[in-house]
Structures are given as structure tokens and as C-alpha cells.
C-alpha positions in Angstrom: 0.0 0.0 0.0 1.2 3.6 -0.5 2.1 5.7 2.5 -1.0 7.8 2.1 -3.3 4.8 2.8 -2.4 4.9 6.5 -0.9 8.4 7.0 -2.1 11.9 6.1 1.3 13.0 7.3 3.6 10.8 9.3 2.7 10.0 12.1 -0.9 11.2 11.8 -3.2 8.3 10.9 -6.0 8.0 8.4 -9.1 5.9 9.3 -7.5 2.9 7.6 -4.3 3.5 9.6 -6.2 3.7 12.9 -8.0 0.4 12.0 -4.6 -1.2 11.1 -3.2 -0.2 14.5 -6.4 -1.3 16.3 -6.1 -4.8 14.7 -2.6 -5.3 16.1 -0.7 -3.9 13.0 -2.1 -6.9 11.0 -3.7 -6.9 7.5 -5.2 -9.5 5.2 -3.8 -10.5 1.9 -0.2 -11.0 3.1 1.6 -14.2 1.9 2.3 -16.5 4.9 4.1 -19.7 5.7 1.5 -21.9 7.5 1.5 -25.2 9.3 -1.5 -26.9 10.8 -1.3 -27.5 14.5 -2.6 -30.5 16.5 -3.3 -31.5 20.1 0.4 -31.4 21.0 1.8 -29.6 18.0 2.0 -25.8 17.7 0.7 -24.3 14.4 2.5 -21.7 12.4 1.3 -18.6 10.6 4.3 -16.4 9.7 4.8 -13.8 7.0 7.2 -14.6 4.2 8.9 -11.2 4.8 9.6 -9.1 7.9 7.9 -5.6 8.0 11.0 -3.6 8.2 11.2 0.2 7.4 13.5 3.1 8.2 13.8 6.9 8.1 16.5 9.5 8.1 16.1 13.2 9.1 18.5 15.9 8.1 18.0 19.3 9.7 19.1 22.9 10.3 18.0 25.1 13.2 18.4 28.9 13.5 17.4 30.6 16.8 16.5 34.3 17.1 19.5 34.7 19.4 22.4 32.2 19.8 22.9 30.4 23.1 25.9 31.5 25.0 29.1 29.8 24.0 27.6 28.2 20.9 27.2 28.9 17.2 23.9 29.6 15.5 22.6 27.9 12.4 23.2 24.3 13.4 23.2 21.5 10.8 22.5 17.9 11.9 23.5 15.3 9.4 21.6 13.3 10.4 19.4 14.7 13.3 18.0 11.2 13.7 17.7 7.8 11.9 15.3 5.1 12.9 14.7 1.4 12.0 11.2 0.0 12.4 9.8 -3.5 12.8 6.2 -2.3 12.1 3.6 -4.8 11.0 2.4 -8.3 11.5 4.5 -11.3 12.7 1.7 -13.8 12.5 -2.1 -14.1 12.8 -3.3 -11.7 15.5 0.2 -10.5 16.5 2.1 -7.4 15.3 4.1 -4.5 16.5 5.5 -1.1 16.1 9.1 -1.3 17.3 11.5 1.7 16.8 15.2 1.9 17.3 16.7 5.4 16.8 20.1 6.9 16.3 20.4 10.5 17.5 23.3 12.7 16.5 23.8 14.3 19.9 24.0 11.0 21.7 25.9 9.3 18.8 24.3 5.9 19.4 21.2 3.8 18.7 18.7 3.4 21.5 15.3 1.8 22.1 12.5 4.2 21.1 8.7 4.1 20.9 7.5 0.4 21.1 4.0 -1.1 21.0 3.7 -4.9 20.7 0.1 -6.2 20.3 -2.2 -9.1 20.2 -5.6 -8.3 18.6 -8.8 -10.3 17.9 -12.5 -9.6 17.3 -15.9 -10.9 18.5 -19.4 -9.8 19.0 -20.8 -8.0 22.1 -24.5 -6.9 22.4 -24.8 -7.8 18.7 -22.1 -5.3 17.6 -18.5 -5.9 16.6 -15.9 -5.7 19.4 -12.2 -5.5 18.5 -10.1 -6.1 21.5 -6.4 -6.7 22.3 -3.4 -6.6 24.5 -0.6 -4.1 24.3 2.9 -4.1 25.7 4.5 -0.7 25.3 7.0 1.7 26.7 5.4 5.2 26.6 2.0 6.2 27.9 -0.2 7.3 25.0 2.0 5.6 22.4 -0.7 3.0 21.9 -3.3 5.6 21.1 -5.1 5.8 17.8 -5.2 9.6 17.5 -2.8 12.5 17.1 -4.4 14.5 19.9 -2.5 12.7 22.7 1.2 13.5 23.5 3.1 10.5 21.9 2.0 11.2 18.4 0.8 14.8 18.7 1.9 17.9 16.8 4.6 18.9 16.1 5.3 15.7 14.3 9.0 16.5 14.2 10.9 19.2 16.0 14.4 20.7 16.6 16.6 19.3 19.3 18.8 22.3 19.2 16.6 25.2 20.4 15.9 25.7 24.1 12.9 23.9 25.5 10.7 25.0 28.5 11.5 23.6 31.9 8.1 22.2 32.8 6.1 19.2 31.5 3.4 16.9 33.0 4.3 13.2 33.4 1.9 12.0 30.8 3.2 14.5 28.3 6.3 12.5 27.3 8.2 12.7 30.6 8.1 8.9 31.1 8.6 8.0 27.4 11.0 5.0 26.9 11.6 4.9 30.7 8.7 2.6 31.6 7.2 -0.8 30.5 3.5 -1.3 30.5 1.1 -4.2 29.9 -2.6 -3.4 29.2 -5.7 -4.1 27.3 -7.9 -2.2 24.9 -11.2 -2.5 23.0 -13.3 -0.7 20.4 -17.0 -1.5 20.4 -19.2 -0.9 17.3 -16.5 1.4 15.8 -17.5 4.1 18.3 -16.5 3.5 21.9 -12.8 2.9 22.7 -11.3 2.1 26.0 -7.9 1.1 27.3 -6.1 0.5 30.6 -2.4 -0.1 31.1 -0.3 -0.6 34.2 3.3 0.7 34.0 6.5 -0.1 35.9 9.9 1.7 35.6 12.2 0.2 33.0 15.3 2.4 32.8 17.3 2.1 29.6 20.9 2.1 30.7 20.0 1.2 34.2 21.3 -1.6 36.3 19.3 -4.8 36.7 17.6 -5.6 38.9 16.4 -2.0 39.2 18.2 0.0 41.9 17.1 3.4 40.7 20.6 4.1 39.5 22.2 4.2 36.0 25.3 2.2 35.1 27.4 5.3 35.7 26.0 5.7 39.2 23.7 8.7 38.5 20.1 8.5 39.8 16.9 8.2 37.8 14.3 10.9 38.7 11.3 8.6 38.5 11.1 5.1 40.1 7.5 3.9 40.0 6.3 2.3 43.3 3.9 -0.6 42.6 2.1 -0.1 39.3 1.1 3.2 37.7 -2.3 3.0 36.0 -3.0 4.7 32.7 -6.5 5.0 31.4 -8.1 6.0 28.1 -11.7 6.5 27.0 -12.9 7.9 23.6 -16.0 8.1 21.4 -15.7 8.6 17.6 -18.4 9.4 15.1 -18.5 10.0 11.3 -21.3 11.9 9.6 -21.0 12.6 5.9 -17.6 14.2 5.3 -17.1 15.0 9.0 -15.4 12.9 11.7 -15.1 13.7 15.4 -13.4 12.0 18.4 -13.7 13.3 21.9 -12.0 11.6 24.8 -10.2 11.6 28.1 -7.0 10.0 29.4 -4.9 10.1 32.5 -2.4 8.5 34.8 -1.5 8.2 38.5 2.1 7.7 39.6 3.7 7.1 42.9 7.5 7.4 42.6 10.6 7.5 44.8 13.0 10.0 43.1 16.6 8.8 42.8 15.9 5.6 44.8 13.6 2.6 45.0 12.7 3.1 48.7 12.0 6.0 50.9 9.6 9.0 50.8 7.4 9.2 47.7 6.1 11.8 45.3 2.6 11.4 43.9 1.3 12.7 40.5 -2.2 12.5 39.0 -2.7 13.6 35.4 -6.2 14.0 34.0 -6.7 15.1 30.4 -9.4 15.7 27.8 -8.8 15.7 24.0 -10.5 15.9 20.6 -9.8 15.3 16.9 -11.9 16.7 14.1 -11.5 15.8 10.4 -13.3 17.1 7.3 -12.9 16.0 3.7 -13.6 18.4 0.9 -14.6 16.3 -2.1 -15.0 19.3 -4.4 -11.4 20.3 -3.7 -9.6 17.2 -4.8 -10.4 15.5 -1.4 -8.4 18.1 0.6 -8.5 17.4 4.3 -8.7 19.6 7.4 -7.7 18.0 10.7 -7.9 19.7 14.1 -6.4 18.3 17.3 -6.5 19.6 20.9 -5.7 18.5 24.4 -5.9 19.9 27.9 -3.9 18.2 30.7 -4.2 19.0 34.4 -1.6 17.6 36.8 -1.7 17.7 40.5 1.3 16.6 42.5 2.2 16.0 46.1 6.0 16.2 46.2 6.6 14.8 49.6 10.0 13.3 48.8 11.2 16.3 46.8 10.1 18.7 49.4 11.8 16.7 52.2 15.0 16.7 50.3 14.9 20.5 49.8 14.2 20.1 46.1 11.1 22.3 46.3 9.7 25.1 48.4 6.2 23.7 48.3 4.9 20.1 48.5 1.7 20.7 46.5 1.9 21.7 42.9 -0.2 21.9 39.7 0.6 22.1 36.0 -2.0 22.9 33.3 -1.2 22.4 29.7 -3.3 23.4 26.7 -2.5 22.6 23.0 -4.4 22.8 19.8 -3.4 22.7 16.1 -5.1 22.7 12.7 -3.6 21.1 9.6 -4.9 21.7 6.0 -3.8 19.0 3.6 -3.7 19.9 -0.1 -4.2 16.4 -1.3 -1.1 14.5 -0.1 1.5 16.8 -1.6 1.3 20.0 0.6 0.2 20.8 4.1 0.0 23.9 6.2 -0.2 23.7 10.0 -0.7 26.3 12.8 -0.8 25.4 16.5 -0.8 27.2 19.8 0.4 25.9 23.2 0.7 27.0 26.7 1.5 25.8 30.2 0.9 27.4 33.6 1.7 26.1 37.1 2.8 26.6 40.7 5.7 29.0 41.2 8.6 27.3 43.0 12.1 28.7 42.8 13.7 25.4 43.9 11.8 23.2 41.5 12.4 25.7 38.6 15.7 27.3 39.6 17.5 30.2 38.0 20.0 29.3 35.2 21.2 30.9 32.0 18.8 30.0 29.1 17.2 26.9 30.7 16.2 28.4 34.0 13.7 30.8 35.5 14.5 34.0 37.4 11.1 33.7 39.2 10.6 30.0 39.6 7.5 30.3 37.4 7.0 27.4 34.9 4.7 29.4 32.6 5.3 29.3 28.9 3.2 30.2 25.8 3.8 30.2 22.1 2.9 29.0 18.6 4.1 26.8 15.8 3.7 27.3 12.1 4.7 24.6 9.6 4.7 24.2 5.8 5.5 20.8 4.3 5.9 19.5 0.8 6.1 15.9 -0.4 7.7 15.6 -3.9 7.0 11.9 -3.5 5.1 10.2 -0.7 8.2 9.1 1.2 10.2 12.3 1.1 9.2 15.4 3.1 10.6 18.9 3.1 9.4 20.9 6.1 9.9 24.5 7.3 8.8 25.1 10.9 8.8 28.3 12.9 8.3 28.2 16.7 7.6 31.5 18.6 7.4 32.2 22.3 5.7 35.1 24.0 6.5 33.7 27.5 9.3 31.3 28.4 9.9 29.9 31.9 7.8 32.5 33.6 8.7 35.7 31.7 8.8 37.6 28.4 12.0 39.6 29.1 14.9 38.6 31.3 13.2 35.3 32.1 16.4 33.6 33.2 17.9 36.5 35.2 20.7 36.8 32.6 19.0 39.1 30.2 17.5 36.6 27.8 14.0 37.2 26.3 11.4 34.6 25.5 11.6 35.6 21.8 15.3 34.9 21.8 14.4 31.2 21.8 12.2 31.5 18.6 13.5 29.1 16.1 13.4 28.4 12.3 13.7 24.7 11.7 14.3 23.1 8.3 14.0 19.3 7.9 14.4 16.8 5.1 12.8 13.5 6.0 13.4 10.3 4.0 11.2 7.3 4.7 11.8 3.8 3.3 
């Protein structure tokens, strides 16, 4: 199948792409090697080829003002390169497994992974697709691009400064946990999922001691199991599609250790995704995504270790974006984002560029993107990120004279997918 069958723009999924993922990354019509099983003989249904793919990203980033002691206009050749095992292994079993090389780390490492078993039956006279997921990033198993793992921006610079604050469910635990869960879609409308996560530190000692192999401490060590939940409803009417949903997570963690005082986090979120096809305009497509995340935390361990001035904190994140696809050759995207939270000078300390002079985690900004596909597996993208507030301020936010707008960036990327 062509790329556009499953993706509007990578990684955003089409309805067929969502169904493919829901069914455990399996599809019919694939040539298989089969062997009939018996009472004491295992059967076999395996594809005649492995579903391997890869991508390479080349990029250049220019910030409005260079960071101290560094050059501006940074090329990365490559920024990243990934190898995927993405598709079916056998009947009912498939995966999305990603291993990524990043230029700054100069090595390959385990990336987003979602291994699935899927099947279908009837419930209350309607089709029920159900399955089991084993994954390493809360929201990576999701079908939509409104949740953090696959949300906009689809690709971004790793050169420009990033805000200091983020909720746990918003990528903080990505590739640092392992979770086993179940999911189901009833009547192609109601979707639900529950996953329990444990810490699984890449580069950490085994059994888990809360320490990396170099002796440094991991910031999050989950006590017991951290539950993640997801509930969504989708509806199609004519050329319009709408999904509304909620998701969240509760985590108890001992920072830097596996015993002792604990920090507690509860994230509760709402999201939506809207799509409209324009048949009279060559089937152009408008997609709109949005999410709101509220995090409440009780930082007993951090406060006791003098890592914060307060024990109770909140973070609130709001993001929305709209993408207009001119067929599958061009796309224009505009999105806004913002986070507010509890001011804490110890938790968000002063530091050049990355810190906050006031301890306020607030940031606000926008992203504009223009993308072009000369062919379906090559993307040229131009992306501008602008900040009106960064780490609590618009001017002199870090106490060293840097403005929020100094971190505005122009990012150019060339993306090859094979």
C-alpha cells in the first residue's frame, strides 16, 4: 500500500491507519508460511517477509539569538535515523518497534514500542475489536494524534531551548517505563484502554536499583504499578469525523531511589480530533487536534530533600493545532500551546537560558509549519516556533537578560522514509 493509505502526514493516521493499528498492526492478503497444529503440535502462521522500514532526518536550526558559547545555524546530518519493525508477525500478532540513532548521543537506543495481540468478537450484537498491548510510553498505543506521543509537532528541533516544565503523561516517562494493558473498540464508536506501568530504565542496572550504570540517579522510580486509562468516542457523519476523549495517569515514585519517601502525581486530560474531507477540492483534508492536561502533584520526597519550596503543585497544559492537507502533496499547520503552574524557585531554579528567574514554569507560544512531499516518502518541512512567554517571563526570564523571543527558532528538515 502507498504511504497515504495509512498516513495523512507521518505519524498522523487515516481511518485505515487507525484500523490497522487497532487490529494489532495486521492486515489481510499477506503471503504467509503456514503449518496446521494439533493436540500437542503448535501451528504456524508467519509472513514470508519481515515488515522492516526506516527513516533519516536531516535538519538545520536557527534561533533568534544564539545560546551563550555556541554557534547559530546548526546543521545535523543526520538529526536522527530510525529502523522500524512495524507490521504483523503472525495471525493476531504485530508490533511497532522503533530503534533510533540521535546525532547528539551518537548511538542507537530503544525508542517508541507497541507490541500487540488483537482479535474480534461480538458484544451486544455489535463488533468488538479487543487486544493486549505491551508498550514503553503512555499514549504511544493511542489511535489519535491529539495525545502526546503522536501529537503535533510531528518532528521538531533538538537544538533550540525547551521550556522547563512538562506533565508526566506529556512525554516525561517515554521510553523509561514498560506497561502491559488491554484495549477494546465497540461498534467502531466506543474505545477504552487500561495499562499498568513499571519503571524500565534504559541504561539502568538490573535488577532495578534506581541508578544508572554510571551511578547517576533516575528521577522517577515507580512504586507498585502506575495505572494509565483512556476512553474515547468517535463518530462519522458525511464528510465530518469527530473524536472526543479523556485519558490520565496516577504515579507514585521515589526519586533517585527505590525506597523512601514518595512523590505522587495525578494527570487528568481531555482531548478531541476533528476531520473534514472536501470532495470538491480534490479531497483536501482539514484536521484539528486539541488536548488539555491537568496535573496535581504531592512532592513529599522532593520537598523533604529541599528540592522544592512547596509540596503541593499543579501544572496545566493546553495545546491545539489545525492542519490543512492539499491532497497528499502539501500541508500547512498552525498550532498554539501554553502551560501554567505553581511558582517554585527550587523546583524551577534560575540558570542561563534553561532556568527561571522567578521559579514560574509558565510558557506560551505558537508553531507554524509548511510541508511538501515531492513523492510520498520524502518530506521537506519548514517550521517556525515562537514564544511570548518562556519559563515565567517575556523579558529577562532567566535572570541573565534573555528574552522569550530569543528562543524563537526556524527549523528546516528533510525527511526520507523507506
